[in-house]
C-alpha positions in Angstrom: 17.1 -14.0 0.3 16.0 -12.3 3.1 16.8 -14.2 6.9 13.8 -14.3 9.0 15.6 -17.1 11.3 15.8 -15.6 15.3 19.5 -15.9 14.9 19.7 -13.7 11.7 22.7 -10.9 12.6 21.7 -7.4 15.1 22.7 -4.2 14.4 22.7 -1.0 16.7 19.9 0.7 14.8 17.2 2.2 17.0 13.4 1.3 16.2 11.5 4.0 14.6 9.0 3.9 16.9 11.3 3.7 20.2 10.8 0.5 21.7 13.5 -1.4 23.0 14.8 -5.2 22.6 17.1 -6.0 19.4 16.7 -5.2 15.5 17.6 -8.0 13.3 19.0 -7.2 10.0 16.7 -9.5 7.6 17.8 -8.5 4.0 20.8 -6.0 2.7 19.9 -6.1 -0.6 17.3 -3.0 -1.3 16.0 -1.9 -5.2 18.0 1.1 -5.6 19.2 1.7 -2.5 23.0 0.3 -2.1 24.4 1.4 1.2 20.7 0.7 2.7 19.2 -2.3 4.7 15.7 -4.0 6.1 15.6 -4.4 10.1 13.4 -5.9 11.7 12.4 -4.9 15.5 12.2 -7.4 18.0 9.7 -6.4 20.2 7.4 -4.9 17.9 7.6 -6.7 15.0 7.9 -3.7 12.6 10.0 -4.3 9.3 11.9 -1.0 8.4 14.5 0.4 5.8 17.5 2.0 7.4 18.8 4.8 6.9 16.2 6.5 4.4 16.7 8.8 1.8 17.3 12.6 3.3 14.7 14.8 2.8 16.7 16.8 -0.1 16.8 12.8 -1.6 13.3 11.9 -0.8 12.1 15.5 -2.7 14.8 15.0 -6.0 13.1 11.4 -6.4 9.5 12.1 -6.2 9.3 15.4 -8.0 12.0 13.8 -10.8 12.5 10.3 -10.7 9.4 8.5 -9.6 8.0 8.2 -12.7 10.7 6.6 -14.2 11.6 4.3 -11.3 7.7 3.2 -11.6 7.9 2.0 -14.7 10.8 0.1 -14.5 8.9 -1.6 -11.8 6.3 -2.6 -14.6 3.4 0.0 -13.0 0.6 -0.4 -15.1 -0.5 3.2 -17.2 1.6 5.7 -18.7 2.1 9.4 -18.3 -1.0 9.8 -20.8 -4.0 10.4 -17.7 -6.5 9.0 -20.5 -4.3 5.4 -20.9 -3.8 5.4 -17.4 -7.6 5.6 -16.1 -8.6 3.1 -18.7 -5.6 0.6 -17.1 -6.3 1.1 -13.9 -10.3 0.7 -14.1 -10.3 -2.9 -13.3 -7.8 -2.2 -10.0 -10.9 0.6 -9.2 -13.4 -2.4 -9.3 -11.3 -4.3 -7.5 -11.1 -1.9 -4.6 -14.5 -1.5 -4.5 -16.0 -4.5 -4.4 -13.7 -4.7 -1.1 -14.9 -1.3 0.1 -18.7 -2.2 0.1 -19.1 -3.2 3.7 -18.2 0.3 4.3 -20.3 2.2 1.9 -23.4 4.1 2.8 -25.6 6.7 0.2 -25.0 9.8 2.7 -21.0 9.4 2.6 -18.3 11.4 1.7 -15.3 10.0 1.0 -11.9 12.2 0.5 -9.2 9.8 -1.6 -5.7 10.7 -0.6 -3.4 10.0 -3.5 -5.7 9.8 -5.8 -4.5 9.8 -9.3 -7.0 9.9 -12.1 -10.1 9.5 -10.1 -10.3 6.1 -11.2 -11.5 4.8 -7.4 -13.6 8.1 -6.8 -15.3 7.0 -10.1 -15.8 3.6 -9.5 -17.8 4.4 -5.8 -19.5 7.7 -6.5 -22.7 5.8 -7.3 -22.8 4.6 -3.9 -22.0 7.4 -2.4 -23.1 11.2 -1.7 -19.5 12.7 -2.2 -16.1 12.5 -3.5 -13.4 14.5 -3.2 -9.6 13.4 -4.3 -6.1 15.0 -3.0 -3.4 14.6 -6.3 -0.1 16.2 -6.2 0.2 15.5 -10.5 -0.9 18.6 -12.2 -2.4 16.2 -15.1 -3.9 13.5 -13.7 -5.9 15.9 -11.4 -6.7 17.9 -14.1 -8.1 14.4 -15.7 -10.5 14.1 -13.1 -11.3 17.7 -12.3 -12.1 17.9 -16.3 -13.2 14.8 -17.7 -14.8 13.0 -14.9 -16.5 15.7 -13.1 -14.4 15.1 -9.4 -13.9 17.7 -7.0 -9.6 17.3 -7.0 -7.0 19.5 -4.9 -3.3 19.1 -5.0 -2.7 19.6 -1.3 -4.8 18.1 1.7 -4.5 22.0 3.0 -7.3 22.9 0.4 -9.8 20.6 2.2 -8.7 21.5 6.1 -11.8 22.3 8.1 -14.2 19.4 6.6 -15.2 16.4 7.8 -15.6 13.0 5.4 -17.2 9.8 6.9 -14.4 7.9 4.8 -10.7 8.0 4.1 -9.0 6.1 1.2 -5.6 5.3 0.6 -3.7 3.5 -1.4 -0.4 2.4 -1.5 0.8 5.0 0.1 1.4 4.2 4.0 4.3 2.3 3.1 6.2 5.5 1.7 6.0 7.9 4.5 8.6 8.9 6.8 6.7 9.4 10.1 3.4 7.2 9.3 2.4 7.7 12.9 2.3 11.5 12.6 1.1 11.2 9.0 -1.9 9.2 10.2 -2.8 11.5 13.4 -2.8 14.1 11.2 -5.7 12.9 8.9 -7.7 12.7 12.7 -9.3 15.8 12.1 -10.8 15.3 8.4 -12.9 12.8 10.1 -16.6 12.7 11.5 -16.8 10.7 14.6 -16.6 7.3 14.0 -15.5 7.6 10.7 -13.7 5.4 8.8 -9.7 5.5 7.1 -9.3 2.9 4.8 -5.6 1.7 4.1 -4.1 -1.2 1.6 0.5 -1.7 1.6 2.1 -4.9 0.4 2.3 -7.3 3.0 5.6 -8.2 4.2 4.3 -11.1 4.7 3.7 -12.3 0.7 3.9 -16.0 0.6 6.7 -14.9 -2.1 8.9 -13.4 0.7 8.0 -15.3 3.7 6.9 -19.1 3.0 8.3 -19.5 -0.8 11.0 -17.3 -0.4 11.6 -16.5 -3.7 15.4 -14.6 -4.2 14.6 -13.3 -7.4 11.1 -11.6 -5.8 13.6 -10.3 -2.6 15.3 -8.8 -5.4 11.8 -7.1 -6.3 10.0 -6.3 -3.6 12.8 -4.9 -1.3 12.9 -0.9 -2.6 14.1 2.6 -1.5 10.3 3.8 -1.8 9.0 2.0 0.8 10.0 2.6 4.1 8.1 0.4 6.0 6.8 -3.2 5.4 4.0 -4.0 6.9 2.2 -7.1 8.1 -1.8 -6.7 9.2 -0.2 -6.6 12.9 2.0 -3.9 12.7 -0.5 -1.8 10.3 -2.9 -2.1 13.1 -0.4 -1.2 15.3 0.6 2.0 14.0 -2.5 2.9 13.5 -3.9 3.3 16.7 -0.3 4.6 17.9 -1.7 7.4 15.4 -5.0 7.6 17.4 -7.8 5.1 15.7 -10.2 3.6 18.3 -10.2 0.0 16.3 -8.9 -1.4 13.3 -10.0 -4.2 11.6 -8.0 -5.7 8.8 -8.3 -7.9 5.6 -6.0 -10.1 4.0 -6.1 -9.7 0.4 -4.5 -11.6 -2.5 -4.4 -9.9 -6.1 -1.9 -12.3 -8.1 -2.9 -15.5 -9.4 -1.8 -19.5 -8.8 0.5 -18.5 -12.4 2.0 -15.5 -11.1 3.4 -17.4 -8.1 4.5 -20.4 -10.4 6.1 -17.9 -12.8 8.3 -16.7 -10.1 9.2 -19.7 -8.6 9.8 -21.2 -12.0 11.2 -18.3 -13.9 12.3 -15.8 -11.0 10.6 -13.0 -13.0 7.7 -11.2 -13.3 4.8 -11.3 -15.8 3.5 -15.0 -15.0 -0.3 -13.4 -14.4 -3.0 -15.7 -16.1 0.0 -17.3 -18.0 -0.9 -20.8 -17.4 -4.8 -20.6 -16.8 -5.6 -23.4 -18.7 -4.1 -25.9 -15.9 -4.5 -23.7 -13.0 -8.1 -22.2 -13.5 -10.4 -20.4 -11.8 -11.0 -23.1 -9.2 -7.3 -23.7 -8.2 -7.1 -20.2 -8.1 -9.8 -19.6 -5.8 -8.5 -21.9 -3.3 -4.8 -21.0 -3.6 -6.1 -17.7 -2.6 -7.8 -18.7 0.2 -5.7 -20.6 1.8 -3.0 -17.7 1.7 -5.6 -15.0 3.1 -6.7 -17.4 5.7 -2.7 -18.0 6.8 -2.0 -14.0 6.2 0.6 -15.0 3.3 -1.6 -12.7 1.0 -0.2 -10.3 -1.2 -1.5 -7.1 0.2 -3.2 -6.0 3.9 -6.5 -4.1 3.8 -7.1 -1.7 7.3 -10.4 -0.2 8.1 -9.4 2.0 11.1 -11.9 3.8 12.8 -12.3 7.4 15.0 -13.8 7.1 18.1 -17.2 8.5 18.4 
């Protein structure tokens, strides 16, 4: 179980952002990462994995092992693009609702890690242009051929163009150098443009409040180099050069899911006890978690200077 106490053991591990202070070792049972541990910097608060995969190990992981890795974690949708698109459509609708306040009819939108294009397909009725960057050949071709979405294998293909909004979901936690990578997005944004990012929340109630040991073994993983709170995500975006950041608390999972983790110690509980834990109960529980930033994800909308 993660040790969040102030007297958790410290270690001679550098802060990845060069801050002073000390680093507390808060957990050393990382899924598929024997020998690594999670540390928190006492000065900036960032929670990070150390040591990371080498660059060669990382390349082999994403090129040859990532699909199997995600399948073991119960990732929705399989290798078939059409099947994946259908299974992720509800997630596209969820993201659209959160994005609506920032969307405009004249907006040019770029998504980094666009998969089958399920989100771009959901938002394109509300904007003027959507473009995706997706390294996976099958998913990228599906979005091009079946949805008619402009999609590229690499970000370099859109160099020199300007967008009003960049979208990126569940990617930033994987980045080896988040400040450098996020800085590289700025030339792609028009003055005053936004970057909307969503990442898992390190202050998730199952991790920080309920402290469910079984969930710890699921949550901490070798593919997530950084584990962000709303405060540290905003910090990293400002370090990358964004002028301002607005963070939004997001709770995707219901009370049934949390009860199931607490009782059974396993995933799969969403909606399981809906006959008792109904929509009203879920709405109130979600509100309480969001107000206290104990929600399961954090959305950030970062703005480039005019």
